C-alpha positions in Angstrom: 104.6 102.1 88.3 102.5 104.1 90.8 100.1 102.0 92.8 102.2 98.9 92.9 103.0 98.3 96.6 106.6 97.9 97.6 107.1 94.7 99.4 109.8 92.2 100.4 109.5 88.5 101.3 112.4 87.3 103.3 113.3 83.7 104.2 115.4 83.3 107.4 118.4 81.1 106.7 118.8 80.3 110.4 116.8 78.2 112.8 114.9 80.4 115.3 111.4 81.4 116.2 110.8 85.0 114.9 109.0 87.1 117.5 106.0 89.3 116.7 106.9 92.7 115.4 110.3 91.4 114.1 109.4 92.9 110.7 109.9 96.4 112.1 113.3 95.6 113.6 114.5 94.1 110.3 113.1 97.0 108.3 115.0 99.5 110.5 118.2 97.4 110.2 117.9 97.3 106.4 116.8 100.9 106.0 118.5 102.7 103.1 119.8 99.4 101.6 118.9 98.1 98.1 117.4 94.7 97.9 117.0 92.4 94.9 115.0 89.2 94.4 117.2 86.2 94.8 120.0 87.7 96.8 121.0 87.0 100.4 121.2 89.8 103.0 122.6 89.9 106.5 120.9 91.8 109.3 123.2 92.5 112.3 121.3 91.7 115.5 122.9 91.7 118.9 126.3 91.5 117.3 125.4 88.4 115.2 124.8 88.6 111.4 121.5 86.9 110.6 121.2 85.8 106.9 117.9 86.1 105.0 117.2 85.1 101.4 115.2 87.7 99.5 112.5 85.5 97.9 110.7 88.5 96.4 111.6 92.2 96.1 108.7 94.1 94.4 110.0 96.1 92.6 113.5 94.6 92.2 115.8 96.3 93.1 114.1 98.4 95.8 115.4 100.8 98.4 114.3 99.9 102.0 112.2 102.8 103.5 109.7 103.1 106.3 106.7 102.3 104.1 108.1 98.9 102.9 106.0 95.9 103.7 108.1 93.0 105.0 106.9 89.4 105.2 108.8 86.3 106.3 108.5 82.9 104.7 109.3 79.8 106.6 109.3 76.2 105.7 109.9 74.8 102.2 106.8 76.0 100.5 107.5 79.2 98.7 104.5 81.4 98.0 104.0 84.9 96.9 100.9 87.0 96.2 100.9 89.8 93.6 98.5 92.6 94.4 97.1 94.9 91.7 95.5 98.3 91.7 92.4 96.9 89.9 90.6 93.6 89.3 92.5 90.8 87.5 90.6 89.5 84.4 92.8 86.5 83.8 96.1 84.9 85.0 97.7 82.3 82.8 100.7 80.3 84.0 103.3 79.0 81.6 106.8 77.7 81.6 108.6 81.0 82.0 106.1 82.6 84.4 102.7 84.1 84.7 100.6 86.3 82.3 98.2 88.6 84.0 95.5 90.4 82.1 94.2 93.7 83.6 91.6 95.2 81.3 93.5 96.1 78.1 96.9 95.6 79.7 99.0 92.4 79.5 101.7 91.9 82.1 104.2 89.0 82.2 105.9 88.1 85.5 108.7 85.6 86.0 108.4 82.9 88.7 110.0 85.2 91.2 107.2 87.7 90.9 109.1 90.3 88.9 107.3 92.1 86.1 109.3 91.5 82.9 106.8 92.8 80.3 103.9 95.2 80.2 101.9 96.6 77.3 98.4 97.9 76.6 96.5 96.5 73.6 93.7 98.2 71.8 90.6 95.9 71.5 92.2 93.0 73.5 90.3 89.8 72.9 92.3 86.9 74.4 95.7 85.7 75.6 97.1 82.2 75.1 100.4 80.6 75.9 102.3 77.8 74.3 105.9 76.6 74.2 107.2 79.5 76.3 105.5 82.1 74.1 102.6 84.4 74.9 100.0 85.0 72.1 97.9 88.1 72.3 94.8 88.5 70.1 93.8 92.1 69.8 91.6 93.9 67.2 92.6 92.5 63.8 96.1 91.5 65.0 98.0 88.8 66.8 101.1 89.7 68.7 103.6 87.0 69.9 105.7 87.8 72.9 108.7 85.6 73.8 110.0 86.6 77.3 
């Protein structure tokens, strides 16, 4: 979808302090490659393969180009931020992920940050979640989504 920024969050699987500007070096080394959330990639640096876990590829898969935003995650706390092209009206976490309401659109993301469902609803009233299901109240209808 247009407007969604392409971004990758990598977790180094080696013990070393990453210097400032390291993102550009890694982006160049990965240029043209396809990355998927959850996979491990190796970047050859000074003759040594350095492994990174792809915590998030948005979208997944994505092809690495010069406009790609690369972030590094260190430590055991995993975090990701989803950015949208307009204001978020609501975000409802549930067992299978996160439901985000943007105006009349309902999007469901898994816990890796990948969009797994998206639909516009006429006259959207409310969104609720229970037992792994998403309930959307719109107009005179109720739609149940089970991702």
